[in-house]
N, CA, C and O atoms as CSV, one atom per row, in Angstrom:
chain,resi,resn,atom,element,x,y,z
A,1,MET,N,N,-2.970,5.179,-1.960
A,1,MET,CA,C,-3.912,4.678,-0.990
A,1,MET,C,C,-4.628,3.484,-1.603
A,1,MET,O,O,-5.026,3.518,-2.767
A,2,ILE,N,N,-4.787,2.432,-0.815
A,2,ILE,CA,C,-5.534,1.267,-1.258
A,2,ILE,C,C,-6.545,0.890,-0.191
A,2,ILE,O,O,-6.373,1.213,0.985
A,3,LYS,N,N,-7.605,0.201,-0.612
A,3,LYS,CA,C,-8.577,-0.321,0.344
A,3,LYS,C,C,-8.041,-1.646,0.856
A,3,LYS,O,O,-7.539,-2.456,0.077
A,4,VAL,N,N,-8.141,-1.874,2.156
A,4,VAL,CA,C,-7.620,-3.110,2.739
A,4,VAL,C,C,-8.691,-3.791,3.577
A,4,VAL,O,O,-9.540,-3.132,4.178
A,5,GLY,N,N,-8.641,-5.120,3.607
A,5,GLY,CA,C,-9.599,-5.905,4.377
A,5,GLY,C,C,-9.222,-5.985,5.845
A,5,GLY,O,O,-8.191,-5.465,6.271
A,6,ARG,N,N,-10.076,-6.644,6.604
A,6,ARG,CA,C,-9.895,-6.746,8.050
A,6,ARG,C,C,-8.600,-7.454,8.433
A,6,ARG,O,O,-7.916,-7.031,9.365
A,7,SER,N,N,-8.257,-8.524,7.725
A,7,SER,CA,C,-7.068,-9.308,8.079
A,7,SER,C,C,-5.790,-8.780,7.422
A,7,SER,O,O,-4.709,-9.321,7.656
A,8,PHE,N,N,-5.902,-7.752,6.620
A,8,PHE,CA,C,-4.772,-7.186,5.891
A,8,PHE,C,C,-3.927,-6.344,6.838
A,8,PHE,O,O,-4.458,-5.480,7.536
A,9,ASP,N,N,-2.608,-6.586,6.869
A,9,ASP,CA,C,-1.729,-5.822,7.755
A,9,ASP,C,C,-0.548,-5.268,6.970
A,9,ASP,O,O,-0.451,-5.473,5.760
A,10,ALA,N,N,0.349,-4.566,7.654
A,10,ALA,CA,C,1.495,-3.927,7.002
A,10,ALA,C,C,2.392,-4.957,6.322
A,10,ALA,O,O,2.932,-4.684,5.249
A,11,LYS,N,N,2.559,-6.120,6.917
A,11,LYS,CA,C,3.398,-7.160,6.315
A,11,LYS,C,C,2.800,-7.639,4.991
A,11,LYS,O,O,3.535,-7.890,4.037
A,12,ALA,N,N,1.491,-7.767,4.928
A,12,ALA,CA,C,0.826,-8.160,3.688
A,12,ALA,C,C,1.037,-7.100,2.609
A,12,ALA,O,O,1.255,-7.430,1.443
A,13,MET,N,N,0.971,-5.824,3.001
A,13,MET,CA,C,1.219,-4.747,2.039
A,13,MET,C,C,2.648,-4.797,1.517
A,13,MET,O,O,2.883,-4.599,0.325
A,14,LEU,N,N,3.601,-5.059,2.402
A,14,LEU,CA,C,5.000,-5.181,1.979
A,14,LEU,C,C,5.155,-6.301,0.961
A,14,LEU,O,O,5.854,-6.138,-0.040
A,15,ASN,N,N,4.514,-7.429,1.206
A,15,ASN,CA,C,4.610,-8.567,0.294
A,15,ASN,C,C,4.008,-8.263,-1.071
A,15,ASN,O,O,4.508,-8.747,-2.087
A,16,ILE,N,N,2.957,-7.481,-1.109
A,16,ILE,CA,C,2.304,-7.149,-2.376
A,16,ILE,C,C,3.102,-6.125,-3.178
A,16,ILE,O,O,3.229,-6.256,-4.395
A,17,PHE,N,N,3.640,-5.110,-2.510
A,17,PHE,CA,C,4.253,-3.989,-3.217
A,17,PHE,C,C,5.777,-4.021,-3.319
A,17,PHE,O,O,6.347,-3.161,-3.990
A,18,HIS,N,N,6.452,-4.963,-2.690
A,18,HIS,CA,C,7.921,-4.944,-2.660
A,18,HIS,C,C,8.551,-5.047,-4.045
A,18,HIS,O,O,9.653,-4.537,-4.250
A,19,HIS,N,N,7.889,-5.687,-4.992
A,19,HIS,CA,C,8.496,-5.834,-6.322
A,19,HIS,C,C,8.458,-4.545,-7.146
A,19,HIS,O,O,9.062,-4.487,-8.216
A,20,TYR,N,N,7.763,-3.518,-6.671
A,20,TYR,CA,C,7.742,-2.232,-7.365
A,20,TYR,C,C,8.939,-1.357,-7.013
A,20,TYR,O,O,9.302,-0.467,-7.782
A,21,GLY,N,N,9.554,-1.600,-5.859
A,21,GLY,CA,C,10.695,-0.784,-5.452
A,21,GLY,C,C,10.957,-0.888,-3.965
A,21,GLY,O,O,10.433,-1.771,-3.287
A,22,ASN,N,N,11.777,0.028,-3.464
A,22,ASN,CA,C,12.148,0.039,-2.047
A,22,ASN,C,C,11.075,0.750,-1.224
A,22,ASN,O,O,10.857,1.952,-1.376
A,23,ILE,N,N,10.417,0.001,-0.362
A,23,ILE,CA,C,9.371,0.563,0.481
A,23,ILE,C,C,10.005,1.131,1.742
A,23,ILE,O,O,10.749,0.443,2.441
A,24,VAL,N,N,9.704,2.390,2.023
A,24,VAL,CA,C,10.246,3.074,3.189
A,24,VAL,C,C,9.300,2.927,4.378
A,24,VAL,O,O,9.743,2.737,5.511
A,25,GLU,N,N,8.004,3.015,4.118
A,25,GLU,CA,C,7.035,3.029,5.212
A,25,GLU,C,C,5.687,2.505,4.729
A,25,GLU,O,O,5.270,2.779,3.603
A,26,VAL,N,N,5.018,1.753,5.585
A,26,VAL,CA,C,3.652,1.300,5.343
A,26,VAL,C,C,2.810,1.745,6.531
A,26,VAL,O,O,3.178,1.521,7.684
A,27,VAL,N,N,1.678,2.377,6.241
A,27,VAL,CA,C,0.791,2.859,7.300
A,27,VAL,C,C,-0.628,2.384,7.001
A,27,VAL,O,O,-1.152,2.606,5.909
A,28,ILE,N,N,-1.242,1.730,7.983
A,28,ILE,CA,C,-2.653,1.361,7.910
A,28,ILE,C,C,-3.312,1.949,9.157
A,28,ILE,O,O,-3.246,1.353,10.232
A,29,PRO,N,N,-3.947,3.116,9.017
A,29,PRO,CA,C,-4.550,3.769,10.184
A,29,PRO,C,C,-5.678,2.933,10.788
A,29,PRO,O,O,-6.327,2.156,10.088
A,30,ALA,N,N,-5.903,3.096,12.078
A,30,ALA,CA,C,-6.989,2.384,12.758
A,30,ALA,C,C,-8.352,2.933,12.338
A,30,ALA,O,O,-9.348,2.210,12.348
A,31,LYS,N,N,-8.389,4.216,11.969
A,31,LYS,CA,C,-9.671,4.806,11.571
A,31,LYS,C,C,-10.084,4.296,10.190
A,31,LYS,O,O,-9.281,3.715,9.459
A,32,ARG,N,N,-11.316,4.519,9.861
A,32,ARG,CA,C,-11.871,4.071,8.584
A,32,ARG,C,C,-12.349,5.278,7.776
A,32,ARG,O,O,-12.519,6.374,8.310
A,33,ASP,N,N,-12.560,5.053,6.475
A,33,ASP,CA,C,-13.051,6.152,5.648
A,33,ASP,C,C,-14.545,6.370,5.914
A,33,ASP,O,O,-15.127,5.687,6.756
A,34,LYS,N,N,-15.159,7.304,5.210
A,34,LYS,CA,C,-16.572,7.635,5.445
A,34,LYS,C,C,-17.502,6.464,5.168
A,34,LYS,O,O,-18.600,6.398,5.720
A,35,GLY,N,N,-17.068,5.538,4.314
A,35,GLY,CA,C,-17.871,4.357,3.995
A,35,GLY,C,C,-17.635,3.202,4.954
A,35,GLY,O,O,-18.219,2.131,4.787
A,36,GLY,N,N,-16.780,3.405,5.966
A,36,GLY,CA,C,-16.494,2.362,6.945
A,36,GLY,C,C,-15.413,1.385,6.513
A,36,GLY,O,O,-15.214,0.360,7.163
A,37,ARG,N,N,-14.710,1.688,5.420
A,37,ARG,CA,C,-13.665,0.800,4.901
A,37,ARG,C,C,-12.294,1.199,5.425
A,37,ARG,O,O,-12.024,2.378,5.655
A,38,ARG,N,N,-11.430,0.203,5.610
A,38,ARG,CA,C,-10.046,0.469,6.013
A,38,ARG,C,C,-9.241,0.864,4.785
A,38,ARG,O,O,-9.623,0.552,3.657
A,39,PHE,N,N,-8.130,1.548,5.005
A,39,PHE,CA,C,-7.263,1.962,3.909
A,39,PHE,C,C,-5.830,2.002,4.401
A,39,PHE,O,O,-5.572,1.973,5.604
A,40,GLY,N,N,-4.892,2.070,3.450
A,40,GLY,CA,C,-3.489,2.109,3.825
A,40,GLY,C,C,-2.652,2.833,2.790
A,40,GLY,O,O,-3.089,3.069,1.664
A,41,PHE,N,N,-1.441,3.180,3.193
A,41,PHE,CA,C,-0.502,3.902,2.338
A,41,PHE,C,C,0.843,3.188,2.359
A,41,PHE,O,O,1.242,2.624,3.378
A,42,ALA,N,N,1.536,3.218,1.229
A,42,ALA,CA,C,2.913,2.721,1.163
A,42,ALA,C,C,3.762,3.837,0.566
A,42,ALA,O,O,3.410,4.406,-0.468
A,43,ARG,N,N,4.873,4.146,1.212
A,43,ARG,CA,C,5.782,5.189,0.719
A,43,ARG,C,C,7.043,4.512,0.201
A,43,ARG,O,O,7.628,3.662,0.873
A,44,PHE,N,N,7.452,4.902,-1.003
A,44,PHE,CA,C,8.598,4.293,-1.666
A,44,PHE,C,C,9.773,5.254,-1.721
A,44,PHE,O,O,9.592,6.463,-1.862
A,45,ASP,N,N,10.986,4.705,-1.606
A,45,ASP,CA,C,12.213,5.474,-1.790
A,45,ASP,C,C,12.534,5.542,-3.272
A,45,ASP,O,O,12.841,6.610,-3.801
A,46,GLN,N,N,12.463,4.412,-3.933
A,46,GLN,CA,C,12.706,4.329,-5.373
A,46,GLN,C,C,11.717,3.344,-5.967
A,46,GLN,O,O,11.447,2.296,-5.380
A,47,VAL,N,N,11.177,3.676,-7.127
A,47,VAL,CA,C,10.293,2.774,-7.848
A,47,VAL,C,C,11.068,2.274,-9.053
A,47,VAL,O,O,11.635,3.068,-9.803
A,48,LYS,N,N,11.096,0.949,-9.244
A,48,LYS,CA,C,11.902,0.344,-10.308
A,48,LYS,C,C,11.408,0.736,-11.699
A,48,LYS,O,O,12.207,1.127,-12.550
A,49,ASP,N,N,10.096,0.636,-11.939
A,49,ASP,CA,C,9.522,0.952,-13.241
A,49,ASP,C,C,8.277,1.816,-13.018
A,49,ASP,O,O,7.194,1.297,-12.749
A,50,VAL,N,N,8.440,3.115,-13.129
A,50,VAL,CA,C,7.372,4.063,-12.809
A,50,VAL,C,C,6.158,3.840,-13.701
A,50,VAL,O,O,5.026,3.900,-13.222
A,51,ARG,N,N,6.369,3.587,-14.966
A,51,ARG,CA,C,5.254,3.387,-15.900
A,51,ARG,C,C,4.424,2.166,-15.497
A,51,ARG,O,O,3.197,2.242,-15.435
A,52,ARG,N,N,5.085,1.055,-15.227
A,52,ARG,CA,C,4.394,-0.176,-14.815
A,52,ARG,C,C,3.659,0.048,-13.491
A,52,ARG,O,O,2.519,-0.384,-13.320
A,53,PHE,N,N,4.318,0.716,-12.575
A,53,PHE,CA,C,3.732,1.009,-11.268
A,53,PHE,C,C,2.419,1.776,-11.427
A,53,PHE,O,O,1.412,1.421,-10.814
A,54,GLY,N,N,2.431,2.817,-12.241
A,54,GLY,CA,C,1.238,3.627,-12.458
A,54,GLY,C,C,0.114,2.880,-13.144
A,54,GLY,O,O,-1.054,3.070,-12.806
A,55,VAL,N,N,0.450,2.038,-14.100
A,55,VAL,CA,C,-0.567,1.289,-14.843
A,55,VAL,C,C,-1.211,0.217,-13.972
A,55,VAL,O,O,-2.430,0.047,-14.003
A,56,GLU,N,N,-0.412,-0.504,-13.202
A,56,GLU,CA,C,-0.925,-1.626,-12.422
A,56,GLU,C,C,-1.688,-1.197,-11.177
A,56,GLU,O,O,-2.479,-1.975,-10.644
A,57,LEU,N,N,-1.469,0.013,-10.709
A,57,LEU,CA,C,-2.238,0.476,-9.556
A,57,LEU,C,C,-3.543,1.018,-10.035
A,57,LEU,O,O,-4.358,1.467,-9.229
């Protein structure tokens, strides 16, 4: 889960995370968290470098 801004959309998430591996699905719900912030999820089929992925997130 990441925090996303108002202009941030699924295509922007794909562009940011595509180098980590094969993205299966990106979801940015219309609802907001308790603090009023937007959030999103990216689901991967395969991650190229799990260690790098974990450190950089």
